[in-house]
ZARO-731516 format. One record per atom (N, C-alpha, C, CB): residue number from 1; atom name; residue in one letter; x negated, y negated, z. Coordinates in nm, 2 decimals. Glycine has a CB too. Example, Ala and Ser with C-alpha at 12.3 -4.5 7.8 and 13.67 -1.06 7.14 Angstrom:
REM residues 2
R; 1; N; a; -1.32; 0.57; 0.78
R; 1; CA; a; -1.23; 0.45; 0.78
R; 1; C; a; -1.32; 0.33; 0.78
R; 1; CB; a; -1.13; 0.45; 0.90
R; 2; N; s; -1.28; 0.22; 0.71
R; 2; CA; s; -1.37; 0.11; 0.71
R; 2; C; s; -1.29; 0.00; 0.79
R; 2; CB; s; -1.41; 0.06; 0.57
This chain:
REM residues 139
R; 1; N; m; 0.35; 1.53; 3.07
R; 1; CA; m; 0.41; 1.42; 3.01
R; 1; C; m; 0.34; 1.42; 2.88
R; 1; CB; m; 0.39; 1.29; 3.08
R; 2; N; t; 0.39; 1.38; 2.77
R; 2; CA; t; 0.31; 1.34; 2.66
R; 2; C; t; 0.31; 1.22; 2.61
R; 2; CB; t; 0.32; 1.40; 2.58
R; 3; N; h; 0.17; 1.18; 2.61
R; 3; CA; h; 0.14; 1.03; 2.56
R; 3; C; h; 0.14; 1.02; 2.43
R; 3; CB; h; 0.02; 0.96; 2.61
R; 4; N; l; 0.20; 0.91; 2.38
R; 4; CA; l; 0.22; 0.87; 2.22
R; 4; C; l; 0.14; 0.76; 2.19
R; 4; CB; l; 0.36; 0.82; 2.19
R; 5; N; v; 0.13; 0.75; 2.07
R; 5; CA; v; 0.05; 0.67; 1.98
R; 5; C; v; 0.10; 0.54; 2.04
R; 5; CB; v; 0.06; 0.69; 1.82
R; 6; N; s; 0.22; 0.50; 2.07
R; 6; CA; s; 0.25; 0.36; 2.14
R; 6; C; s; 0.20; 0.32; 2.22
R; 6; CB; s; 0.34; 0.34; 2.19
R; 7; N; d; 0.19; 0.44; 2.33
R; 7; CA; d; 0.13; 0.40; 2.47
R; 7; C; d; -0.03; 0.35; 2.45
R; 7; CB; d; 0.14; 0.54; 2.59
R; 8; N; l; -0.09; 0.36; 2.36
R; 8; CA; l; -0.22; 0.32; 2.36
R; 8; C; l; -0.27; 0.23; 2.24
R; 8; CB; l; -0.29; 0.44; 2.36
R; 9; N; m; -0.15; 0.19; 2.14
R; 9; CA; m; -0.20; 0.12; 2.02
R; 9; C; m; -0.17; -0.04; 2.06
R; 9; CB; m; -0.12; 0.16; 1.88
R; 10; N; t; -0.24; -0.10; 1.97
R; 10; CA; t; -0.23; -0.26; 2.01
R; 10; C; t; -0.14; -0.28; 1.87
R; 10; CB; t; -0.41; -0.37; 2.02
R; 11; N; p; -0.04; -0.34; 1.95
R; 11; CA; p; 0.09; -0.38; 1.85
R; 11; C; p; 0.06; -0.51; 1.77
R; 11; CB; p; 0.24; -0.40; 1.95
R; 12; N; d; 0.14; -0.52; 1.66
R; 12; CA; d; 0.14; -0.65; 1.61
R; 12; C; d; 0.00; -0.67; 1.58
R; 12; CB; d; 0.19; -0.75; 1.71
R; 13; N; p; -0.09; -0.60; 1.47
R; 13; CA; p; -0.24; -0.63; 1.49
R; 13; C; p; -0.24; -0.74; 1.37
R; 13; CB; p; -0.36; -0.49; 1.46
R; 14; N; f; -0.34; -0.82; 1.37
R; 14; CA; f; -0.38; -0.91; 1.27
R; 14; C; f; -0.39; -0.81; 1.15
R; 14; CB; f; -0.51; -0.98; 1.31
R; 15; N; a; -0.36; -0.91; 1.06
R; 15; CA; a; -0.33; -0.83; 0.91
R; 15; C; a; -0.33; -0.94; 0.80
R; 15; CB; a; -0.17; -0.76; 0.91
R; 16; N; i; -0.38; -0.89; 0.67
R; 16; CA; i; -0.43; -1.00; 0.60
R; 16; C; i; -0.35; -0.96; 0.46
R; 16; CB; i; -0.60; -1.02; 0.59
R; 17; N; s; -0.32; -1.01; 0.38
R; 17; CA; s; -0.23; -1.02; 0.26
R; 17; C; s; -0.34; -0.97; 0.16
R; 17; CB; s; -0.16; -1.19; 0.23
R; 18; N; a; -0.30; -0.88; 0.08
R; 18; CA; a; -0.37; -0.82; -0.02
R; 18; C; a; -0.40; -0.93; -0.14
R; 18; CB; a; -0.29; -0.68; -0.06
R; 19; N; q; -0.36; -1.04; -0.13
R; 19; CA; q; -0.40; -1.15; -0.23
R; 19; C; q; -0.48; -1.25; -0.18
R; 19; CB; q; -0.29; -1.22; -0.29
R; 20; N; n; -0.54; -1.22; -0.04
R; 20; CA; n; -0.59; -1.31; 0.04
R; 20; C; n; -0.75; -1.29; -0.05
R; 20; CB; n; -0.58; -1.27; 0.23
R; 21; N; t; -0.83; -1.37; 0.01
R; 21; CA; t; -1.00; -1.33; -0.06
R; 21; C; t; -1.08; -1.29; 0.07
R; 21; CB; t; -1.08; -1.49; -0.14
R; 22; N; l; -1.18; -1.24; 0.00
R; 22; CA; l; -1.28; -1.19; 0.06
R; 22; C; l; -1.33; -1.26; 0.19
R; 22; CB; l; -1.38; -1.17; -0.02
R; 23; N; h; -1.34; -1.42; 0.14
R; 23; CA; h; -1.41; -1.52; 0.21
R; 23; C; h; -1.28; -1.54; 0.32
R; 23; CB; h; -1.47; -1.66; 0.11
R; 24; N; d; -1.13; -1.54; 0.31
R; 24; CA; d; -1.05; -1.52; 0.41
R; 24; C; d; -1.07; -1.42; 0.53
R; 24; CB; d; -0.93; -1.49; 0.36
R; 25; N; a; -1.08; -1.29; 0.44
R; 25; CA; a; -1.10; -1.19; 0.55
R; 25; C; a; -1.22; -1.18; 0.63
R; 25; CB; a; -1.08; -1.06; 0.50
R; 26; N; h; -1.34; -1.23; 0.57
R; 26; CA; h; -1.47; -1.25; 0.63
R; 26; C; h; -1.42; -1.35; 0.76
R; 26; CB; h; -1.60; -1.32; 0.52
R; 27; N; n; -1.36; -1.46; 0.75
R; 27; CA; n; -1.32; -1.56; 0.86
R; 27; C; n; -1.24; -1.48; 0.95
R; 27; CB; n; -1.25; -1.69; 0.81
R; 28; N; l; -1.15; -1.43; 0.92
R; 28; CA; l; -1.05; -1.35; 1.03
R; 28; C; l; -1.14; -1.27; 1.10
R; 28; CB; l; -0.93; -1.27; 0.96
R; 29; N; m; -1.22; -1.17; 1.04
R; 29; CA; m; -1.32; -1.08; 1.12
R; 29; C; m; -1.40; -1.16; 1.23
R; 29; CB; m; -1.43; -1.00; 1.02
R; 30; N; k; -1.47; -1.25; 1.18
R; 30; CA; k; -1.54; -1.33; 1.24
R; 30; C; k; -1.48; -1.41; 1.37
R; 30; CB; k; -1.58; -1.41; 1.15
R; 31; N; e; -1.33; -1.47; 1.33
R; 31; CA; e; -1.26; -1.56; 1.42
R; 31; C; e; -1.18; -1.44; 1.56
R; 31; CB; e; -1.14; -1.66; 1.30
R; 32; N; k; -1.19; -1.32; 1.52
R; 32; CA; k; -1.09; -1.24; 1.59
R; 32; C; k; -1.18; -1.15; 1.64
R; 32; CB; k; -0.97; -1.17; 1.52
R; 33; N; n; -1.27; -1.14; 1.59
R; 33; CA; n; -1.41; -1.03; 1.66
R; 33; C; n; -1.34; -0.90; 1.60
R; 33; CB; n; -1.46; -1.01; 1.87
R; 34; N; v; -1.30; -0.87; 1.50
R; 34; CA; v; -1.26; -0.72; 1.48
R; 34; C; v; -1.32; -0.64; 1.36
R; 34; CB; v; -1.10; -0.71; 1.47
R; 35; N; r; -1.33; -0.52; 1.35
R; 35; CA; r; -1.41; -0.45; 1.26
R; 35; C; r; -1.31; -0.39; 1.16
R; 35; CB; r; -1.51; -0.35; 1.33
R; 36; N; h; -1.19; -0.41; 1.17
R; 36; CA; h; -1.08; -0.33; 1.08
R; 36; C; h; -0.96; -0.45; 1.06
R; 36; CB; h; -1.02; -0.17; 1.18
R; 37; N; i; -0.93; -0.45; 0.95
R; 37; CA; i; -0.80; -0.54; 0.91
R; 37; C; i; -0.71; -0.47; 0.80
R; 37; CB; i; -0.84; -0.68; 0.85
R; 38; N; p; -0.58; -0.41; 0.87
R; 38; CA; p; -0.46; -0.37; 0.79
R; 38; C; p; -0.47; -0.49; 0.68
R; 38; CB; p; -0.31; -0.37; 0.88
R; 39; N; v; -0.42; -0.43; 0.54
R; 39; CA; v; -0.38; -0.53; 0.43
R; 39; C; v; -0.23; -0.48; 0.41
R; 39; CB; v; -0.48; -0.52; 0.28
R; 40; N; i; -0.16; -0.59; 0.40
R; 40; CA; i; -0.04; -0.56; 0.38
R; 40; C; i; 0.05; -0.67; 0.25
R; 40; CB; i; 0.00; -0.57; 0.53
R; 41; N; n; 0.15; -0.62; 0.20
R; 41; CA; n; 0.20; -0.67; 0.10
R; 41; C; n; 0.32; -0.78; 0.14
R; 41; CB; n; 0.24; -0.56; 0.04
R; 42; N; e; 0.36; -0.85; 0.04
R; 42; CA; e; 0.46; -0.93; 0.08
R; 42; C; e; 0.57; -0.92; 0.16
R; 42; CB; e; 0.49; -0.96; -0.01
R; 43; N; h; 0.60; -0.79; 0.18
R; 43; CA; h; 0.71; -0.75; 0.27
R; 43; C; h; 0.68; -0.69; 0.39
R; 43; CB; h; 0.77; -0.67; 0.21
R; 44; N; g; 0.52; -0.67; 0.41
R; 44; CA; g; 0.50; -0.64; 0.56
R; 44; C; g; 0.45; -0.50; 0.53
R; 44; CB; g; 0.64; -0.66; 0.67
R; 45; N; g; 0.45; -0.43; 0.45
R; 45; CA; g; 0.42; -0.30; 0.41
R; 45; C; g; 0.27; -0.28; 0.42
R; 45; CB; g; 0.46; -0.27; 0.27
R; 46; N; l; 0.22; -0.15; 0.45
R; 46; CA; l; 0.05; -0.15; 0.44
R; 46; C; l; 0.04; -0.10; 0.30
R; 46; CB; l; -0.04; -0.04; 0.56
R; 47; N; v; -0.09; -0.15; 0.26
R; 47; CA; v; -0.13; -0.12; 0.14
R; 47; C; v; -0.27; -0.09; 0.11
R; 47; CB; v; -0.10; -0.21; 0.07
R; 48; N; g; -0.35; -0.11; 0.23
R; 48; CA; g; -0.47; -0.09; 0.24
R; 48; C; g; -0.56; -0.12; 0.38
R; 48; CB; g; -0.52; -0.15; 0.13
R; 49; N; m; -0.67; -0.09; 0.38
R; 49; CA; m; -0.74; -0.14; 0.49
R; 49; C; m; -0.87; -0.20; 0.47
R; 49; CB; m; -0.74; -0.04; 0.57
R; 50; N; l; -0.91; -0.28; 0.53
R; 50; CA; l; -1.05; -0.36; 0.49
R; 50; C; l; -1.11; -0.32; 0.63
R; 50; CB; l; -1.04; -0.55; 0.46
R; 51; N; t; -1.24; -0.28; 0.60
R; 51; CA; t; -1.31; -0.24; 0.72
R; 51; C; t; -1.48; -0.34; 0.72
R; 51; CB; t; -1.33; -0.05; 0.72
R; 52; N; q; -1.52; -0.34; 0.83
R; 52; CA; q; -1.64; -0.43; 0.83
R; 52; C; q; -1.75; -0.36; 0.75
R; 52; CB; q; -1.69; -0.47; 0.99
R; 53; N; k; -1.74; -0.23; 0.73
R; 53; CA; k; -1.88; -0.14; 0.62
R; 53; C; k; -1.83; -0.19; 0.48
R; 53; CB; k; -1.88; 0.06; 0.62
R; 54; N; i; -1.69; -0.22; 0.44
R; 54; CA; i; -1.64; -0.24; 0.31
R; 54; C; i; -1.72; -0.41; 0.27
R; 54; CB; i; -1.45; -0.22; 0.32
R; 55; N; m; -1.67; -0.46; 0.38
R; 55; CA; m; -1.73; -0.61; 0.37
R; 55; C; m; -1.88; -0.64; 0.36
R; 55; CB; m; -1.68; -0.68; 0.49
R; 56; N; i; -1.94; -0.57; 0.45
R; 56; CA; i; -2.08; -0.57; 0.43
R; 56; C; i; -2.14; -0.54; 0.29
R; 56; CB; i; -2.14; -0.49; 0.51
R; 57; N; a; -2.09; -0.45; 0.26
R; 57; CA; a; -2.12; -0.39; 0.11
R; 57; C; a; -2.09; -0.49; 0.01
R; 57; CB; a; -2.04; -0.25; 0.07
R; 58; N; q; -1.98; -0.53; 0.02
R; 58; CA; q; -1.94; -0.65; -0.08
R; 58; C; q; -2.05; -0.77; -0.07
R; 58; CB; q; -1.79; -0.71; -0.05
R; 59; N; v; -2.08; -0.83; 0.06
R; 59; CA; v; -2.16; -0.93; 0.08
R; 59; C; v; -2.31; -0.89; 0.05
R; 59; CB; v; -2.14; -0.97; 0.20
R; 60; N; m; -2.36; -0.77; 0.08
R; 60; CA; m; -2.48; -0.75; 0.02
R; 60; C; m; -2.47; -0.73; -0.11
R; 60; CB; m; -2.54; -0.65; 0.06
R; 61; N; n; -2.38; -0.69; -0.20
R; 61; CA; n; -2.41; -0.69; -0.35
R; 61; C; n; -2.38; -0.82; -0.38
R; 61; CB; n; -2.32; -0.59; -0.43
R; 62; N; i; -2.33; -0.91; -0.33
R; 62; CA; i; -2.32; -1.06; -0.39
R; 62; C; i; -2.45; -1.10; -0.38
R; 62; CB; i; -2.23; -1.17; -0.32
R; 63; N; m; -2.52; -1.08; -0.27
R; 63; CA; m; -2.66; -1.15; -0.24
R; 63; C; m; -2.74; -1.09; -0.34
R; 63; CB; m; -2.74; -1.12; -0.09
R; 64; N; a; -2.73; -0.94; -0.36
R; 64; CA; a; -2.84; -0.90; -0.46
R; 64; C; a; -2.81; -0.94; -0.60
R; 64; CB; a; -2.86; -0.74; -0.46
R; 65; N; n; -2.70; -0.96; -0.65
R; 65; CA; n; -2.68; -1.00; -0.78
R; 65; C; n; -2.66; -1.15; -0.81
R; 65; CB; n; -2.56; -0.93; -0.83
R; 66; N; y; -2.65; -1.20; -0.69
R; 66; CA; y; -2.65; -1.38; -0.72
R; 66; C; y; -2.77; -1.43; -0.59
R; 66; CB; y; -2.45; -1.48; -0.69
R; 67; N; s; -2.70; -1.48; -0.53
R; 67; CA; s; -2.79; -1.58; -0.42
R; 67; C; s; -2.72; -1.61; -0.31
R; 67; CB; s; -2.84; -1.73; -0.47
R; 68; N; a; -2.78; -1.63; -0.18
R; 68; CA; a; -2.74; -1.66; -0.07
R; 68; C; a; -2.65; -1.79; -0.09
R; 68; CB; a; -2.84; -1.67; 0.02
R; 69; N; s; -2.67; -1.87; -0.21
R; 69; CA; s; -2.61; -2.01; -0.21
R; 69; C; s; -2.49; -1.98; -0.28
R; 69; CB; s; -2.69; -2.13; -0.29
R; 70; N; a; -2.47; -1.86; -0.35
R; 70; CA; a; -2.36; -1.84; -0.44
R; 70; C; a; -2.27; -1.72; -0.34
R; 70; CB; a; -2.42; -1.77; -0.62
R; 71; N; l; -2.30; -1.70; -0.21
R; 71; CA; l; -2.20; -1.62; -0.15
R; 71; C; l; -2.07; -1.67; -0.10
R; 71; CB; l; -2.25; -1.56; -0.04
R; 72; N; e; -2.04; -1.79; -0.05
R; 72; CA; e; -1.92; -1.87; -0.01
R; 72; C; e; -1.84; -1.88; -0.14
R; 72; CB; e; -1.96; -2.03; 0.05
R; 73; N; r; -1.92; -1.90; -0.26
R; 73; CA; r; -1.80; -1.93; -0.39
R; 73; C; r; -1.75; -1.79; -0.42
R; 73; CB; r; -1.88; -2.00; -0.54
R; 74; N; k; -1.86; -1.68; -0.43
R; 74; CA; k; -1.83; -1.56; -0.47
R; 74; C; k; -1.72; -1.48; -0.35
R; 74; CB; k; -1.98; -1.48; -0.50
R; 75; N; e; -1.74; -1.51; -0.23
R; 75; CA; e; -1.62; -1.46; -0.14
R; 75; C; e; -1.50; -1.49; -0.19
R; 75; CB; e; -1.62; -1.51; -0.02
R; 76; N; k; -1.47; -1.65; -0.24
R; 76; CA; k; -1.37; -1.70; -0.27
R; 76; C; k; -1.28; -1.66; -0.36
R; 76; CB; k; -1.39; -1.79; -0.28
R; 77; N; q; -1.38; -1.59; -0.46
R; 77; CA; q; -1.34; -1.53; -0.60
R; 77; C; q; -1.30; -1.41; -0.59
R; 77; CB; q; -1.44; -1.53; -0.70
R; 78; N; t; -1.32; -1.33; -0.50
R; 78; CA; t; -1.30; -1.20; -0.45
R; 78; C; t; -1.19; -1.16; -0.36
R; 78; CB; t; -1.40; -1.17; -0.39
R; 79; N; k; -1.09; -1.10; -0.45
R; 79; CA; k; -0.95; -1.08; -0.40
R; 79; C; k; -0.95; -0.94; -0.30
R; 79; CB; k; -0.83; -1.06; -0.55
R; 80; N; v; -0.92; -0.95; -0.18
R; 80; CA; v; -0.91; -0.86; -0.08
R; 80; C; v; -0.84; -0.71; -0.18
R; 80; CB; v; -0.79; -0.94; 0.04
R; 81; N; v; -0.75; -0.76; -0.26
R; 81; CA; v; -0.69; -0.60; -0.32
R; 81; C; v; -0.79; -0.56; -0.40
R; 81; CB; v; -0.54; -0.60; -0.43
R; 82; N; d; -0.89; -0.60; -0.44
R; 82; CA; d; -0.98; -0.53; -0.53
R; 82; C; d; -1.09; -0.44; -0.45
R; 82; CB; d; -1.05; -0.65; -0.63
R; 83; N; i; -1.09; -0.48; -0.34
R; 83; CA; i; -1.23; -0.42; -0.23
R; 83; C; i; -1.14; -0.33; -0.15
R; 83; CB; i; -1.32; -0.55; -0.11
R; 84; N; m; -1.02; -0.33; -0.09
R; 84; CA; m; -0.95; -0.26; 0.02
R; 84; C; m; -0.99; -0.12; -0.01
R; 84; CB; m; -0.79; -0.29; 0.02
R; 85; N; a; -0.97; -0.04; 0.09
R; 85; CA; a; -0.99; 0.12; 0.07
R; 85; C; a; -0.81; 0.13; 0.08
R; 85; CB; a; -1.09; 0.23; 0.23
R; 86; N; t; -0.79; 0.23; 0.00
R; 86; CA; t; -0.64; 0.27; -0.02
R; 86; C; t; -0.64; 0.44; 0.01
R; 86; CB; t; -0.57; 0.22; -0.19
R; 87; N; d; -0.76; 0.49; 0.06
R; 87; CA; d; -0.73; 0.60; 0.07
R; 87; C; d; -0.74; 0.65; 0.23
R; 87; CB; d; -0.81; 0.67; -0.04
R; 88; N; f; -0.67; 0.59; 0.31
R; 88; CA; f; -0.67; 0.61; 0.46
R; 88; C; f; -0.58; 0.67; 0.53
R; 88; CB; f; -0.68; 0.50; 0.51
R; 89; N; t; -0.55; 0.72; 0.64
R; 89; CA; t; -0.45; 0.81; 0.69
R; 89; C; t; -0.38; 0.70; 0.79
R; 89; CB; t; -0.53; 0.96; 0.78
R; 90; N; s; -0.27; 0.71; 0.81
R; 90; CA; s; -0.19; 0.60; 0.90
R; 90; C; s; -0.10; 0.69; 0.99
R; 90; CB; s; -0.09; 0.47; 0.80
R; 91; N; i; -0.05; 0.64; 1.07
R; 91; CA; i; -0.02; 0.77; 1.23
R; 91; C; i; 0.13; 0.67; 1.23
R; 91; CB; i; -0.16; 0.77; 1.45
R; 92; N; s; 0.23; 0.75; 1.30
R; 92; CA; s; 0.36; 0.67; 1.37
R; 92; C; s; 0.32; 0.65; 1.49
R; 92; CB; s; 0.49; 0.74; 1.38
R; 93; N; p; 0.41; 0.57; 1.57
R; 93; CA; p; 0.40; 0.55; 1.71
R; 93; C; p; 0.46; 0.66; 1.79
R; 93; CB; p; 0.46; 0.42; 1.74
R; 94; N; e; 0.55; 0.72; 1.73
R; 94; CA; e; 0.60; 0.87; 1.79
R; 94; C; e; 0.49; 0.98; 1.81
R; 94; CB; e; 0.72; 0.94; 1.69
R; 95; N; q; 0.39; 0.98; 1.75
R; 95; CA; q; 0.27; 1.07; 1.74
R; 95; C; q; 0.20; 1.11; 1.87
R; 95; CB; q; 0.17; 1.00; 1.65
R; 96; N; p; 0.20; 1.24; 1.91
R; 96; CA; p; 0.10; 1.26; 2.03
R; 96; C; p; -0.01; 1.22; 2.00
R; 96; CB; p; 0.08; 1.40; 2.08
R; 97; N; l; -0.08; 1.13; 2.13
R; 97; CA; l; -0.19; 1.10; 2.14
R; 97; C; l; -0.32; 1.20; 2.13
R; 97; CB; l; -0.19; 1.05; 2.24
R; 98; N; h; -0.27; 1.34; 2.19
R; 98; CA; h; -0.40; 1.44; 2.16
R; 98; C; h; -0.42; 1.46; 2.04
R; 98; CB; h; -0.40; 1.56; 2.20
R; 99; N; e; -0.30; 1.49; 1.96
R; 99; CA; e; -0.33; 1.52; 1.79
R; 99; C; e; -0.41; 1.40; 1.72
R; 99; CB; e; -0.18; 1.53; 1.69
R; 100; N; v; -0.37; 1.29; 1.78
R; 100; CA; v; -0.44; 1.18; 1.71
R; 100; C; v; -0.61; 1.17; 1.74
R; 100; CB; v; -0.36; 1.04; 1.76
R; 101; N; a; -0.59; 1.20; 1.87
R; 101; CA; a; -0.74; 1.21; 1.93
R; 101; C; a; -0.80; 1.29; 1.87
R; 101; CB; a; -0.76; 1.25; 2.07
R; 102; N; k; -0.76; 1.42; 1.82
R; 102; CA; k; -0.85; 1.52; 1.77
R; 102; C; k; -0.89; 1.48; 1.63
R; 102; CB; k; -0.78; 1.67; 1.78
R; 103; N; f; -0.78; 1.41; 1.57
R; 103; CA; f; -0.82; 1.39; 1.43
R; 103; C; f; -0.93; 1.28; 1.41
R; 103; CB; f; -0.69; 1.36; 1.35
R; 104; N; f; -0.95; 1.20; 1.53
R; 104; CA; f; -1.04; 1.06; 1.51
R; 104; C; f; -1.17; 1.15; 1.54
R; 104; CB; f; -1.01; 0.91; 1.63
R; 105; N; v; -1.19; 1.24; 1.59
R; 105; CA; v; -1.32; 1.33; 1.65
R; 105; C; v; -1.36; 1.41; 1.51
R; 105; CB; v; -1.28; 1.46; 1.80
R; 106; N; e; -1.26; 1.47; 1.44
R; 106; CA; e; -1.30; 1.53; 1.32
R; 106; C; e; -1.32; 1.45; 1.22
R; 106; CB; e; -1.21; 1.62; 1.29
R; 107; N; n; -1.26; 1.34; 1.19
R; 107; CA; n; -1.29; 1.26; 1.07
R; 107; C; n; -1.35; 1.16; 1.11
R; 107; CB; n; -1.19; 1.22; 0.98
R; 108; N; r; -1.41; 1.13; 1.21
R; 108; CA; r; -1.51; 1.01; 1.27
R; 108; C; r; -1.44; 0.88; 1.22
R; 108; CB; r; -1.68; 1.03; 1.19
R; 109; N; h; -1.32; 0.85; 1.22
R; 109; CA; h; -1.24; 0.72; 1.18
R; 109; C; h; -1.28; 0.62; 1.31
R; 109; CB; h; -1.06; 0.74; 1.16
R; 110; N; g; -1.26; 0.48; 1.26
R; 110; CA; g; -1.30; 0.38; 1.35
R; 110; C; g; -1.18; 0.33; 1.42
R; 110; CB; g; -1.38; 0.26; 1.28
R; 111; N; c; -1.07; 0.36; 1.28
R; 111; CA; c; -0.93; 0.31; 1.35
R; 111; C; c; -0.83; 0.37; 1.25
R; 111; CB; c; -0.92; 0.13; 1.37
R; 112; N; m; -0.71; 0.36; 1.30
R; 112; CA; m; -0.59; 0.41; 1.22
R; 112; C; m; -0.48; 0.31; 1.23
R; 112; CB; m; -0.53; 0.55; 1.26
R; 113; N; p; -0.44; 0.25; 1.11
R; 113; CA; p; -0.29; 0.19; 1.11
R; 113; C; p; -0.19; 0.24; 1.15
R; 113; CB; p; -0.25; 0.17; 0.99
R; 114; N; v; -0.12; 0.18; 1.24
R; 114; CA; v; 0.03; 0.22; 1.30
R; 114; C; v; 0.15; 0.19; 1.22
R; 114; CB; v; 0.06; 0.16; 1.43
R; 115; N; v; 0.23; 0.26; 1.15
R; 115; CA; v; 0.35; 0.24; 1.05
R; 115; C; v; 0.47; 0.29; 1.10
R; 115; CB; v; 0.34; 0.30; 0.91
R; 116; N; d; 0.59; 0.21; 1.07
R; 116; CA; d; 0.72; 0.26; 1.12
R; 116; C; d; 0.73; 0.37; 0.99
R; 116; CB; d; 0.85; 0.14; 1.16
R; 117; N; k; 0.86; 0.40; 0.98
R; 117; CA; k; 0.91; 0.49; 0.88
R; 117; C; k; 0.94; 0.43; 0.76
R; 117; CB; k; 1.03; 0.55; 0.93
R; 118; N; d; 0.94; 0.29; 0.75
R; 118; CA; d; 0.93; 0.25; 0.60
R; 118; C; d; 0.79; 0.17; 0.59
R; 118; CB; d; 1.07; 0.14; 0.56
R; 119; N; n; 0.71; 0.24; 0.62
R; 119; CA; n; 0.57; 0.19; 0.61
R; 119; C; n; 0.52; 0.05; 0.63
R; 119; CB; n; 0.54; 0.22; 0.50
R; 120; N; n; 0.60; 0.00; 0.73
R; 120; CA; n; 0.55; -0.14; 0.78
R; 120; C; n; 0.45; -0.11; 0.91
R; 120; CB; n; 0.69; -0.25; 0.83
R; 121; N; l; 0.35; -0.21; 0.86
R; 121; CA; l; 0.26; -0.22; 0.99
R; 121; C; l; 0.32; -0.25; 1.11
R; 121; CB; l; 0.17; -0.33; 0.98
R; 122; N; v; 0.30; -0.18; 1.22
R; 122; CA; v; 0.36; -0.21; 1.35
R; 122; C; v; 0.26; -0.19; 1.46
R; 122; CB; v; 0.49; -0.13; 1.38
R; 123; N; g; 0.12; -0.13; 1.43
R; 123; CA; g; 0.00; -0.14; 1.53
R; 123; C; g; -0.09; -0.10; 1.47
R; 123; CB; g; 0.01; -0.07; 1.66
R; 124; N; i; -0.22; -0.08; 1.56
R; 124; CA; i; -0.35; -0.02; 1.53
R; 124; C; i; -0.39; 0.04; 1.63
R; 124; CB; i; -0.44; -0.10; 1.49
R; 125; N; l; -0.45; 0.14; 1.62
R; 125; CA; l; -0.52; 0.24; 1.71
R; 125; C; l; -0.67; 0.28; 1.67
R; 125; CB; l; -0.44; 0.38; 1.72
R; 126; N; t; -0.76; 0.20; 1.77
R; 126; CA; t; -0.90; 0.23; 1.72
R; 126; C; t; -0.95; 0.30; 1.82
R; 126; CB; t; -0.99; 0.12; 1.67
R; 127; N; s; -1.11; 0.33; 1.81
R; 127; CA; s; -1.17; 0.42; 1.88
R; 127; C; s; -1.21; 0.35; 2.02
R; 127; CB; s; -1.28; 0.48; 1.80
R; 128; N; s; -1.21; 0.23; 1.98
R; 128; CA; s; -1.23; 0.13; 2.10
R; 128; C; s; -1.12; 0.15; 2.21
R; 128; CB; s; -1.22; -0.02; 2.04
R; 129; N; d; -0.99; 0.18; 2.16
R; 129; CA; d; -0.88; 0.21; 2.26
R; 129; C; d; -0.93; 0.31; 2.33
R; 129; CB; d; -0.75; 0.25; 2.20
R; 130; N; f; -0.97; 0.45; 2.27
R; 130; CA; f; -0.96; 0.53; 2.35
R; 130; C; f; -1.10; 0.55; 2.45
R; 130; CB; f; -0.92; 0.64; 2.28
R; 131; N; v; -1.19; 0.48; 2.41
R; 131; CA; v; -1.31; 0.42; 2.51
R; 131; C; v; -1.22; 0.37; 2.63
R; 131; CB; v; -1.41; 0.29; 2.44
R; 132; N; r; -1.17; 0.27; 2.59
R; 132; CA; r; -1.11; 0.17; 2.73
R; 132; C; r; -1.03; 0.29; 2.81
R; 132; CB; r; -0.97; 0.01; 2.68
R; 133; N; l; -0.92; 0.35; 2.77
R; 133; CA; l; -0.87; 0.50; 2.82
R; 133; C; l; -0.96; 0.56; 2.90
R; 133; CB; l; -0.83; 0.59; 2.71
R; 134; N; a; -1.06; 0.59; 2.84
R; 134; CA; a; -1.15; 0.71; 2.91
R; 134; C; a; -1.22; 0.63; 3.03
R; 134; CB; a; -1.28; 0.78; 2.78
R; 135; N; a; -1.24; 0.51; 3.02
R; 135; CA; a; -1.30; 0.42; 3.13
R; 135; C; a; -1.18; 0.42; 3.23
R; 135; CB; a; -1.34; 0.25; 3.06
R; 136; N; a; -1.07; 0.40; 3.19
R; 136; CA; a; -0.99; 0.35; 3.29
R; 136; C; a; -0.96; 0.50; 3.37
R; 136; CB; a; -0.85; 0.27; 3.23
R; 137; N; l; -0.97; 0.63; 3.31
R; 137; CA; l; -0.94; 0.74; 3.36
R; 137; C; l; -1.04; 0.78; 3.46
R; 137; CB; l; -0.92; 0.84; 3.27
R; 138; N; l; -1.18; 0.74; 3.42
R; 138; CA; l; -1.29; 0.76; 3.52
R; 138; C; l; -1.34; 0.69; 3.63
R; 138; CB; l; -1.39; 0.78; 3.45
R; 139; N; s; -1.24; 0.56; 3.62
R; 139; CA; s; -1.26; 0.45; 3.76
R; 139; C; s; -1.16; 0.52; 3.85
R; 139; CB; s; -1.20; 0.24; 3.73
């Protein structure tokens, strides 16, 4: 039996609009305790990824160039579209998990957004999903 991405992915993940701010993204990451946020356009199409690594780099840049007291103001002035990653790989729900697992290992990805044929965000697959699967198989 072939296991598919749809068997393991988290469906309907939290996402943020490209027009939201770094401040919004920061709050969403803290509130939902996630390290990756897909970025969508007004039609629900995937246009980017925002990672904890990108967020930390932006916060460090603000702190280095301004001050801690300016952090919130600068976060509110920074648009997600200006800092999101656009060079990422997305996957489909129908892809075999063993292929995607190999890609995760070889490319050291922490997550991959899952899109339908129209590039609409339908899920997210993270390295934590694979760890949970391994834990279940080992118990």
